[in-house]
C-alpha positions, -999 to 999 in steps of 0.1 A, spaced: -379 -170 163 -372 -133 163 -370 -118 198 -397 -93 208 -382 -59 216 -379 -53 253 -365 -17 251 -366 11 226 -335 34 229 -342 69 216 -320 97 204 -332 131 216 -324 161 193 -343 160 160 -358 126 170 -379 130 201 -382 167 194 -373 190 165 -343 211 174 -311 209 195 -312 218 232 -275 229 234 -281 254 205 -306 272 228 -336 258 209 -366 252 230 -380 221 212 -413 205 220 -416 167 220 -433 154 189 -469 143 193 -463 110 174 -434 102 197 -455 107 228 -483 86 214 -458 58 204 -441 58 238 -474 56 256 -487 27 235 -455 7 239 -452 15 276 -486 0 282 -474 -31 263 -446 -35 288 -418 -23 264 -392 -1 282 -377 32 269 -343 46 273 -322 75 259 -289 73 241 -281 108 228 -251 130 221 -247 161 242 -245 173 278 -263 152 304 -277 178 327 -294 201 300 -309 170 283 -324 157 315 -336 191 325 -354 195 292 -370 160 296 -380 169 331 -395 203 320 -418 184 297 -427 157 322 -409 130 303 -381 119 326 -401 93 344 -409 76 311 -373 64 306 -356 36 326 -321 47 316 -306 79 302 -271 80 287 -262 114 272 -225 119 263 -202 127 235 -191 91 229 -203 66 202 -240 58 206 -232 21 203 -214 24 236 -244 41 251 -267 14 238 -245 -14 252 -244 3 286 -282 6 286 -286 -31 278 -261 -40 306 -279 -17 330 -313 -32 323 -297 -67 321 -313 -75 287 -299 -90 256 -289 -67 227 -311 -87 204 -341 -74 224 -330 -37 219 -342 -13 192 -326 20 184 -342 50 168 -323 81 154 -329 107 127 -293 105 116 -284 76 92 -247 79 101 -256 73 138 -278 43 129 -251 29 108 -225 32 136 -248 14 160 -258 -13 134 -221 -19 126 -209 -22 162 -240 -40 175 -255 -60 146 -282 -76 167 -298 -42 176 -326 -32 153 -322 3 141 -351 25 129 -352 60 113 -371 88 131 -396 92 103 -409 57 110 -419 64 146 -456 66 139 -456 30 126 -440 15 156 -472 3 173 -480 -18 141 -446 -36 140 -448 -73 150 -415 -70 169 -430 -43 191 -462 -62 196 -459 -88 224 -479 -120 219 -497 -113 252 -499 -82 273 -502 -90 310 -514 -69 339 -477 -67 350 -466 -53 317 -482 -19 324 -462 -16 355 -429 -29 341 -414 6 338 -420 12 376 -403 -21 384 -372 -12 364 -371 23 379 -373 8 414 -343 -14 404 -324 18 396 -330 29 431 -317 -4 444 -286 -1 423 -280 34 435 -284 22 471 -259 -6 466 -233 18 451 -233 38 484 -237 8 507 -207 5 530 -207 -33 533 -201 -62 510 -224 -75 482 -235 -103 505 -243 -79 533 -263 -57 509 -283 -87 497 -290 -96 533 -302 -60 540 -328 -62 513 -351 -85 532 -359 -106 501 -391 -126 503 -401 -151 476 -436 -163 475 -441 -196 456 -476 -207 446 -493 -231 422 -500 -214 389 -537 -204 384 -555 -193 353 -547 -156 361 -510 -164 362 -508 -181 328 -503 -150 306 -474 -139 328 -460 -174 329 -461 -176 291 -445 -142 289 -417 -153 311 -409 -183 288 -407 -159 258 -388 -131 275 -364 -148 299 -333 -164 283 -303 -162 306 -317 -177 338 -335 -205 319 -326 -242 322 -340 -254 288 -352 -225 267 -386 -241 263 -416 -219 256 -451 -228 267 -482 -214 252 -511 -204 275 -532 -234 265 -503 -258 271 -497 -243 305 -533 -246 314 -532 -283 304 -501 -288 325 -517 -271 355 -546 -296 353 -524 -326 348 -518 -350 378 -484 -357 363 -472 -321 364 -466 -293 388 -465 -257 376 -452 -231 402 -448 -194 399 -427 -172 421 -431 -136 431 -404 -115 448 -404 -84 470 -379 -66 493 -378 -34 513 -379 -13 482 -411 -29 469 -423 -57 446 -405 -72 417 -437 -89 405 -439 -125 392 -403 -134 383 -400 -172 383 -416 -203 368 -409 -240 375 -425 -268 355 -419 -303 368 -431 -337 353 -436 -368 375 -420 -398 359 -425 -427 383 -403 -421 413 -386 -391 396 -397 -355 397 -381 -340 366 -377 -302 363 -385 -296 327 -381 -258 329 -370 -234 356 -365 -198 347 -361 -164 364 -366 -129 351 -333 -113 341 -342 -84 365 -334 -106 395 -301 -121 382 -280 -103 408 -303 -114 437 -293 -150 438 -329 -162 439 -326 -188 412 -307 -211 436 -334 -205 463 -362 -216 439 -342 -246 428 -338 -257 464 -375 -252 470 -384 -274 441 -359 -301 454 -374 -299 488 -409 -304 474 -398 -334 454 -382 -350 484 -413 -344 505 -433 -363 479 -408 -392 482 -395 -386 447 -360 -382 433 -353 -346 421 -341 -345 385 -337 -317 361 -333 -313 323 -308 -288 309 -305 -277 273 -276 -253 266 -282 -221 247 -259 -192 239 -267 -174 271 -279 -198 298 -247 -215 310 -251 -198 344 -281 -220 350 -261 -252 346 -236 -238 371 -265 -230 395 -279 -266 391 -245 -281 398 -239 -260 429 -274 -270 440 -264 -306 441 -274 -318 406 -250 -341 387 -252 -352 350 -267 -386 348 -274 -389 311 -269 -371 278 -293 -371 249 -279 -351 220 -280 -315 233 -301 -323 264 -286 -332 298 -305 -351 324 -293 -343 359 -301 -361 392 -298 -346 427 -272 -362 449 -287 -349 481 -258 -326 488 -257 -289 478 -221 -281 468 -218 -246 479 -221 -218 454 -245 -189 458 -260 -188 493 -297 -187 497 -300 -177 533 -307 -141 523 -340 -152 506 -370 -161 528 -393 -186 510 -431 -183 516 -449 -213 502 -485 -209 492 -486 -244 476 -509 -270 490 
């Protein structure tokens, strides 16, 4: 299944506007560009800049036209644009297969396509058609999607604060005051829960996707538990960032899927949610178990499960069944995350 684009990376000169800023032009952003950015922004698709030139004049021109706030990352330099696109994906912590690149110059598009074959490249003359493209049309558009840009910009502030923080990474995490609220999924959560299964690939134990109707059925089933997790810290809210789906099989509580948004990868909250699910299973008198299916990008979740006390009990083709041994084996500490349970 083709990944939905999470971020469109734009060239500036002769793409967002006609003209070249460094050549003393005073270009005005194109109307079709502004319309397209607005439509995609409301769908929860991020925007970034990868352009050739001098950083300060480019940002000043964006700011003069009230556009700077629309972009979650701006990379303007004289190096290859493929390098800029890769840095943007790393900054936003998203896969290159979820990135699109738009540029007026076919040579620049060819350079990016050659170096980063999973990035989709589009010519500037096709911008007006972007809202009609299936890869730029998410299956569902949640209430959180409209605020996704603000969440990523808040993350940039966090990253900047961490860069100047005098202590260790662990001390910085402790200073954030992270609070995770875990609750039983309700109907109003299902669109976001479905979106998470489609968008979150790295912090994902099995890669399963659930449609909204299937999630609704699981929520109403006595044999399943569907939990969603929201996160906040002293900088603000991250929104709903986690999903855990468990199936009750006799005396076992089997975690069929646990995932976290890639935005919180560096916060160590995946281990905290796993421990919370384990504690809930124990409280019901059940044996905590978990399924794991390896993908190209999710090995970190197997490591997290093993550190959390899970051991491989059985193998079925590409699927592992793990059982909790009752002893967490170290790994990422969870003391910096306070769990607030809103589950009956």
